[in-house]
N, C-alpha and C positions, 0 to 999 in steps of 0.2 A: 504493500499500499504506499502511495506516494505521501511525503511529508506534509504536503498541503491538505490532503484529505485528513491525515491524522490531527493535524492542528484544527481543522474545522471541527471535526467529531469532539476533540477535547474541548474546545471552546463551548460547543453545545452541552456537553456534560457539566462543565464547570458552571456555566450559567444557571442551568437548572438545579444543580446543587448549591449555588448561592441563594437561590429563590428559597429553596427549602430551608437552608440555615436562617434566612431572614424571617420567614413564617415562623419558626420555632422560637426565635429570640423575641420577636414582637409579641407572640402569644404569650411568652413567660412575663414579658415585663408591663404589658398594657390590658392584659385580661382582667386580673384581679381588680385593678383601678377602675376599669370600665364598670364592673359590676357593682362596686361600692359607690360610685358616683350615681349610677342609676338609681340606686336604693336611696341615696340621699335626696336626689331631686324628687323623687316619688313621695318622700316623707314631707318635704317642703311643700309640694303641691297639696296634700292632704291637710296641711296645717292652714294653709291660705283659704281652702274650702270651708274648713270648720270655722275660722276666725271671721271671715267676712260673710259667711253665710252665703256662698254662691254655688251655682251648679257646676257639674263637670264640663258641660258645653260652654258655659261661660268662661270657666278657666281656660279651656282650649282656644277660645277666641282671644283673650287676653294674650295668651302665650304666642299665638301665630302674630298678632299685631306687634307685639314687642320685637319678635325675630325679623319682621319686614322692616321695622324702623330702624335696625342697627345699620344698615348702610347709608341711611341719611344723616348719621351722626357728624358726618364732615361736610354737611350742607348738600348743595345741588351737585348732584353726580354728572350731569349730562350737559352742563354748560361747557365752553370750549375746553378749559383747561381739563375738567374731568374726562371729557370725551376723548381728548388727546392722550392722557394716561390710558384710558381703557384701550384705545387703538394701539398703543406701544404693547400692552399686554396681550392682544390677540395676535398680532404677527410674530411676536417672539415666542409665542405658545406657552406664556406664563399661565394666564387664566386663573387669576385669583378667586374668582367667583363672588366677590364682594358686591358686584354690580352686573347686572345682565340686561339685555335689551327685553322690553316687555310687549312693545307693539308688533304686529305681523311684518310691518315694513322693515322694523329695526332688525328682526330676526333674519328675513330675508338678505337684506344688505349685509349683515355680518357674516353669513355663510359665503356669499361670493367674496367678500373683502377679505376674508381668511384664506381662501383657496389661492387669491392673487398674491396676498401680501407675504404668507408664510414662505413660498418658494423665493420671492423676492429678497425677503429677509435673510434666507439662508445663504443666498448666493452673495449678498451685500458682506455679511460677516466672514464668508469664506474668503472673499477677496481682502477685506480688512486683515484677516489673520494672515495671509501670504504677505502683504505689505509689512505688516508688523514683524514678521520673521525676517524678512529681508532688512529691515531697519535694525533690528537686535543683531543679526549676523554682522552688519557693517560696525556696529559699536563693538562687539566682541572681537573682530579683527583688530580695529585699532587698539583696543585695550591690551591685547595680547603683543601687539608691535611695540606699544609704549613700555610694557614691563618686561619685554624681550623674553617671550616665551620661545621654547625650541620651534614650535610650529604656529604659525598664525591660522591654520585652518580651523574652521568652526564646524563640529559635527552635529548631527541632530540630537545626540543626547546633550550637548550643551545647551542647545536652544530650548529643549524640553525642561532642562533644570532652570533656566533663566524665566521661561514662560510660568512654569509652576510657582517659583517665587514671587514673581509679579501677581500672579492671582491670589496667593496668600496674603500678600500685602493689602491688595484691593479689599478683599473679604474682611481682613482684620480691621482696616481703617473704617470700612463702611459700617461694620458691627459696632464700633466705637460711637461713630456719629448718630447712628439710628438708636442707640442705647440712651445717648444724651438727650436727643430731641422727642423721641416717643415716650421716654420714662420706662423702656424696657430693661430687664436684667441683660448683661452682656451675653448669656448664654442664649437668651431668647433672640436677641439682636443677632447673634452670629447664626443661629438656627434660620431666621428670616433671610439672611445673605445667601446662604447656601441653598435654600429652597428657591429663591428667586433665581439665582444664576444658573442653576441646573435646569430652570424653566418647569419646575415641578409645580409650584404656586398652589400649595394647599389652600390659601386664603385665611388661615388661622390667625396670622399676623401679617397686616397689610399697611404700608406707609401711607401717610397723608389721608388718614381717616379719622382724625381726632381734632375736635374743635375747629371744624371747618377750616383745616389747613390747605386744602385745594384752593380756596378762593383768597385766603388772608395771608399766606406765607409763600409768595413766588419763588423767593430763593431756595426754600426747601423744596418745592416743586421742581426747579430746575436740577438741583442736587440730586433727587431721587431719580429722574430720567437719565441724568449723566452716569450715575452709578450703575444703572441697569444696562445703558448702551456699552459703556467702556469696559464693564466687567464682563458681558457676554463677549465682546471682542477679544479680550485676553483669554477667556477660556476657550473660545474657538480657535486662537492660534495653537493654544496648548493641544486642543484635540485633533486639530490638522496635523501637527508633527506627530502624533501617537498615530493616526490613521496611515501617514506616510511611511512611518517605521514599519508597520505592520504590512503594507504593501510592498516595502523593501524587502522584507523577509521571504514574502512568497516569490518575488522576482528573482531573488538570490537563489532559492531553491530550484524554480525552473530553469535558471540559467545553468545550474550545476548538473541539472538532469540533461540538459542539451549537451553539454560538453561531455558528460559520460557517454551519452549516444555517439557523439562524433568521434570519441576515442575508440568505441566499439567498431565503428564503421571502418576507421583507418586500419585496423588490424585484420579485417576480413580481405579475402582473396577471390580471385577468379582464375579460370583456365583460358588462355588465349593461344591455341595451337600447341605449340612445343613449349610454350612459356608460362609460367605461372607468376601473374602479376597481381597488384593491389588495385582495386578500382572502386572507389566509394560512390560513384556515381550510378553504377549498375546494381549496388547492393541496397540502394534506397528504393524500396518497393512500396506500393500502396497496400495498406492494410485494408482488406475487404470488409472489415466490421466497422471501423471507424474512419476510414479514409486517411489516417495519418501514416506517415513513414517509419518505420522501425528498423533498426539495424539487425543483419543476421538472416532476413527473410529469403533473400536470393543465395546466400551461402547454403542455407538448408537444402534449398532445390538443387544447387550444384552438387553438393556432397551426396544427395539421394541418386543424381545420376551417375556418379562415380560408383557407388555401390551396386547399382544395377548393372553397369557396363562389367563389373568383375564377374557378376553371377550368369550373365546372358552371353558372354563372349565378345567377339569384336575386335577390332584393332584397339588393342590396349597398350601399345609400345610408346604412343606419345602422351599417354595419360599418367598421372602422377597424384600422389596423395596430397591433400590440402595442407596437412600439418607441416610439410616440408617448408613451406613459405614462412609460417610463423616461427618455425625453429631457425631458420638460417637467412630469413629476410630476402628471400630470393625475389627481385624485382624485374619490372619489364625491360631494363637495359640489358638484359641477358642475350637478346636477339643482337643488339650492337656489339656486344663482346664476341659472340659466336661468329658474327662476320669477319671481325678483326682477327680472331684466332683461327679460322677455318675448321671450326669443329661443330658438330650438333648432337642431339642427344642419341642418336643411332651410332655415331663414331666419335665419341668425345676425346678419345686419346690421340687423335691425328691432329698435328699443328704442323703448319706450312713452315718448311726449314727457312725459307727467305724472311718470313715474318718474324721467326725466332732470332735470326741474326740481327734483323734491324733493331728488334726490343734489345738484344743483347748489347749492341753498340751504343744505343742511346741510354739504357737504364743500368747497365752493367750487372751487378750481383743481385739486382732486385727482381729479375725476371722470374726465378725459380719460385719466389714467394708469391709474385702475382699470378702466376699459372696454377699454383697450388690452390690459391683463393678461388680462382674461376671454376676450378675442376671439383672442388669440394662439394658444391651443392648438386652438380651434375652426378657425381658418383652416388650421393645419396639418393637422387632420383632413380638412378639404375638399380641400386639395391632394392628400392621400394617397388620399383617396377617388376623385378623378378619375384618379389614376394607375392604380389598380386597375380603374376603369371602362374606361379606355383598353386595359388590357391585356385586359380581357374582350372589348372590341369587336374587338380584333386577333385574338383566339383564334375569335371568332365569324366574321370575315371569312375566316380561314384555313380553318375548317371548311367553308364555303359554297364557297370556291375549290376545295378537293379534292373535294367533292360534285359541283360542276359539272364538273370534269375527268372525274370517272367517269362521270357521266351522258353526256357527249359521247363518251366511248371507247365506250359501249354503243351 
């Protein structure tokens, strides 16, 4: 199984395991508190019913009225400032849920507005993340040059480290500001920042929803919008780097597989008359199953034809075993050498005396070593040819023996 498939399967298993762990932890932490809080609210409801002598239906109406009034604590929600903040939560997919369209026209427009705005927002933050990574790369290069690092190259790991630190600073600073303005604890403010910038947006904590802050505090309104947009840009840059890193791992694995396949092709061989050569072009055949090329397909066919020739007979003098090429690196230039040396597979020991004298005069004592290197693979081929011929004769004798026994039995 390929590494890419193993990685994908591992990610699926890890994700579902992570979900199971999260469910178990939330069950252990929140279940008992939820039951206790429900019992407490039920007791308070019964207390108000007895104290003010009201019916259960009246109590339900009062409760629903109070719940509906909660979003209006900040004043009018659908003036331009509130509508702009709501539009921001729509296209960024935060969706606090503190205020929602109530009219049919508002609901229809919100659906089409989200379908166009969400892709536009994703493309914008993707582009901002790329520009931000380029800017950070520029700063890191100059930083390394100023402090005379060995290498001024900036890796993806460096960028991820810087973006993660920037994200931490933005979240920590925003949490401090919101805790001071909204009166939340630092933990609640930090929780709000994380839920907002990860676009979860539960809506249990929402900025600008206290004492008509939407209308009366424009500076706080601008700060909240800038925090959301800039924080999402920083996080998108970090996520962009993580995605690129993952894609780089897949590309490296695919490249490694291609190189391994190419190496396998280069070691494959074919028969060309009296010469065994390496030809990667002929060895890349189309896979009839998926249409992709794979090494060794033609080599398997060539080997099969050789095995058939040993059993069915025929002219096997000019045939040779495929393994001789892989053992002695016998290449296609054997033809050129054979022409220069006047020998062939049928008479490898004959060498033209004139050619011998010419080579002796020009190369001196190196002639014998060259001839020995030239004849070595040929002698191997002859030996292997004799082995195959012996095997063929044995098969022929066996067939005649069986035929003679059948004739005698008849």
